C-alpha positions in Angstrom: 0.0 0.0 0.0 1.2 3.5 -0.8 1.6 5.4 2.6 0.8 8.8 1.2 -2.1 11.2 1.1 -3.0 14.3 -0.7 -3.7 16.9 2.0 -7.3 18.0 2.3 -7.7 21.7 2.9 -11.1 21.1 4.5 -9.4 19.1 7.2 -6.7 21.7 7.7 -4.0 19.1 6.8 -0.4 20.2 6.5 1.9 17.2 6.9 5.1 17.7 8.8 8.1 16.3 6.8 11.1 17.4 8.9 12.1 14.4 11.0 14.4 16.6 13.2 11.3 18.5 14.4 9.4 15.2 14.9 12.2 13.8 17.0 12.3 16.9 19.1 8.6 16.7 19.8 8.9 13.0 20.7 12.0 13.5 22.9 10.1 16.2 24.8 7.2 13.8 25.4 9.5 11.0 26.5 11.3 13.3 29.0 8.0 14.5 30.5 6.7 10.9 30.6 9.9 9.7 32.3 9.9 12.4 34.9 6.2 11.8 35.7 6.7 8.0 36.0 9.7 8.4 38.3 7.7 10.8 40.6 4.4 9.0 40.6 5.2 5.4 39.6 2.6 5.4 36.8 3.2 4.7 33.1 2.2 7.5 30.7 0.3 7.0 27.4 0.3 9.3 24.4 -2.8 10.7 22.7 -2.1 11.8 19.1 -4.7 13.9 17.2 -4.8 13.6 13.4 -1.9 11.3 12.7 -2.4 11.5 8.9 0.0 8.9 7.3 1.8 8.4 10.6 5.0 10.4 10.3 4.9 11.4 13.9 3.1 8.2 15.0 6.1 6.1 13.9 8.5 7.9 16.1 6.2 7.8 19.1 5.6 4.0 18.7 9.3 3.3 18.6 9.6 4.7 22.2 7.3 1.9 23.4 4.8 4.3 24.9 1.1 3.2 24.6 -0.3 5.4 21.9 -3.9 6.3 21.1 -4.3 7.9 17.6 -7.5 9.7 16.7 -8.0 10.2 12.9 -11.1 11.7 11.2 -9.9 11.2 7.6 -11.4 8.0 6.1 -8.5 7.7 3.7 -5.9 7.5 6.4 -7.4 4.6 8.4 -6.3 1.8 6.1 -2.9 3.3 5.8 -2.4 3.6 9.5 -3.8 0.2 10.2 -1.5 -1.5 7.8 1.6 0.6 8.5 1.5 -0.1 12.3 -0.1 -3.5 12.3 2.9 -5.0 14.2 2.9 -2.5 17.0 1.1 -3.8 20.1 1.2 -0.4 21.8 -0.9 1.2 19.0 -4.7 1.8 19.2 -6.4 3.7 16.3 -9.7 5.4 16.7 -11.7 6.6 13.7 -13.6 9.7 14.6 -13.5 13.5 14.8 -11.6 14.8 17.9 -14.6 17.0 18.7 -16.7 13.8 19.2 -14.2 12.1 21.4 -15.0 11.3 25.0 -11.9 12.4 26.9 -12.8 10.1 29.9 -12.1 7.0 27.7 -8.3 7.7 27.6 -6.4 6.2 30.5 -4.7 8.7 32.7 -2.0 9.8 32.9 -1.5 10.8 29.3 0.2 13.4 27.1 -1.3 15.1 24.0 1.3 15.0 21.2 0.0 16.3 17.8 0.4 18.3 14.7 -3.1 19.7 15.0 -5.2 21.5 12.3 -4.7 25.2 13.0 -8.4 26.0 12.9 -9.0 23.6 15.8 -6.1 24.9 18.0 -8.4 26.9 20.4 -11.0 24.3 20.5 -8.6 21.4 21.3 -6.6 23.3 24.0 -9.8 24.3 25.7 -11.3 20.8 25.3 -8.5 19.2 27.1 -7.2 21.9 29.5 -10.7 22.6 30.9 -11.6 19.0 31.2 -11.7 17.3 34.6 -9.8 14.5 32.8 -6.8 16.6 31.9 -3.6 15.4 30.3 -0.4 15.9 32.3 1.0 17.9 29.3 0.4 19.0 25.8 3.0 19.2 23.0 1.2 20.6 19.9 2.1 22.3 16.6 0.4 25.7 16.4 0.7 28.9 14.4 3.8 30.9 15.5 1.7 33.9 16.2 -0.5 32.0 18.6 2.5 30.5 20.4 4.1 33.9 20.8 0.9 35.5 22.0 0.4 32.7 24.6 3.9 33.3 26.0 3.6 37.2 25.9 3.6 39.3 29.1 0.5 41.1 27.9 -2.3 38.6 28.1 -5.1 37.7 25.8 -8.1 35.4 26.3 -6.2 32.7 24.5 -3.1 33.0 26.7 -5.3 33.1 29.8 -7.0 29.9 28.7 -3.6 28.2 28.8 -2.0 29.9 31.8 -5.0 29.1 34.0 -4.3 25.4 33.7 -0.6 25.0 32.9 2.8 26.4 32.1 3.5 27.2 28.4 6.8 27.4 26.6 8.0 27.3 23.0 10.0 24.2 22.2 11.0 25.4 18.7 9.9 27.5 15.8 9.1 25.7 12.6 9.1 27.5 9.2 6.4 26.9 6.7 8.7 25.0 4.3 8.8 22.1 6.7 5.2 21.1 5.8 3.5 19.5 2.7 1.7 21.5 1.5 3.4 24.6 3.0 0.9 26.7 5.0 0.7 30.4 4.7 2.2 31.0 8.1 5.1 29.8 10.2 4.5 27.5 13.1 5.9 26.7 16.6 5.8 23.6 18.8 4.0 24.7 22.0 4.6 22.8 25.2 2.1 23.1 28.1 3.4 21.5 31.3 2.3 21.2 34.9 -1.3 20.9 33.8 -3.7 21.0 36.7 -6.9 22.5 38.0 -5.6 23.5 41.5 -6.1 27.2 41.1 -9.8 26.9 40.3 -10.6 24.2 42.8 -11.7 24.6 46.4 -15.0 25.3 48.1 -16.4 27.4 45.2 -15.7 24.5 42.8 -17.3 24.7 39.4 -19.2 27.9 40.3 -15.8 29.7 40.6 -14.6 28.4 37.3 -17.9 29.5 35.5 -17.7 33.0 37.1 -14.0 33.2 36.2 -14.6 32.6 32.5 -17.7 34.7 32.3 -15.8 37.7 33.7 -12.7 37.1 31.6 -14.7 36.8 28.3 -16.8 40.0 29.1 -13.6 42.0 30.0 -11.7 40.9 26.9 -14.7 41.6 24.8 -14.0 45.3 25.7 -10.3 44.9 26.1 -9.4 48.6 25.5 -11.6 49.6 28.4 -10.5 49.7 32.0 -12.2 47.1 34.3 -13.9 49.9 36.2 -15.9 50.5 33.1 -16.8 46.9 32.4 -16.9 44.0 34.9 -16.3 46.2 38.0 -18.7 48.9 37.1 -20.9 49.8 40.0 -19.2 47.4 42.4 -18.1 48.8 45.7 -15.6 46.4 47.3 -12.3 47.4 49.0 -10.4 44.5 47.4 -11.6 45.3 43.9 -10.5 49.0 43.8 -6.9 48.0 42.9 -8.2 46.7 39.5 -10.5 49.4 38.4 -7.9 51.3 36.3 -6.4 48.2 34.8 -7.1 46.6 31.4 -7.7 42.9 31.0 -4.3 42.3 29.4 -2.5 43.6 32.5 -4.0 41.0 34.9 -2.3 37.8 35.9 -4.2 34.5 36.5 -4.0 35.1 40.3 -5.8 38.5 39.8 -8.6 37.0 37.8 -9.1 34.3 40.4 -9.1 36.9 43.2 -11.8 38.9 41.3 -13.9 35.7 40.6 -13.8 34.7 44.2 -15.1 38.0 45.4 -17.8 37.8 42.7 -18.9 34.4 43.9 -19.1 35.8 47.5 -21.1 38.8 46.5 -23.5 36.9 44.2 -23.6 33.5 46.0 
């Protein structure tokens, strides 16, 4: 069987051909996995999203890590099935990642993927906000997105990552490393230390709901100071420090502080 596919624009497919980048991504996953297993005594599995013809998959499987691959493209299923038939650590699931039940993957696990750019926001939110979180994510994203997430001035996208983990850029990847070449450069984004600790506690899910309602409302008017948006009309001594700040200036801790006071006022 010919292990090649013509990329489908509708699926956002850009196949990574640079094996040096692939090896860097896999090495990063192996190191995170090794550290976690040494600390917690539990083996880590890999969840790959959109393996395509399996360029990244092949390198993952050679590490011996249990690998779950989720592929939506009908054409790729027979290719992946035949190509990796001899690997006992491979499990292929034929479905759209947006239909996937996260609870079915055995924890602990790492997301390792060259994901379609149009699904970047959806996928990061889907897994980071889940109660069945991965321990880390290593994903190919647009360079602009990776830089924005790691910027000192925050956006709603960066807040969505920083609330649940610690991001860093593993490496930048120029567009010529893909087939077909996309119109933008890319970066490998690593999100480590994934947890829900900051939004847990007595307030539980109510705090998280309030947190995101406030953040979305504030960033919807990001040029305005908070005193003119989410803090308008609120008289509380602990909120006065934020009234002249804009949403991009607040850290995660500040958003949690505001959300906690909100839940107390409107409980």
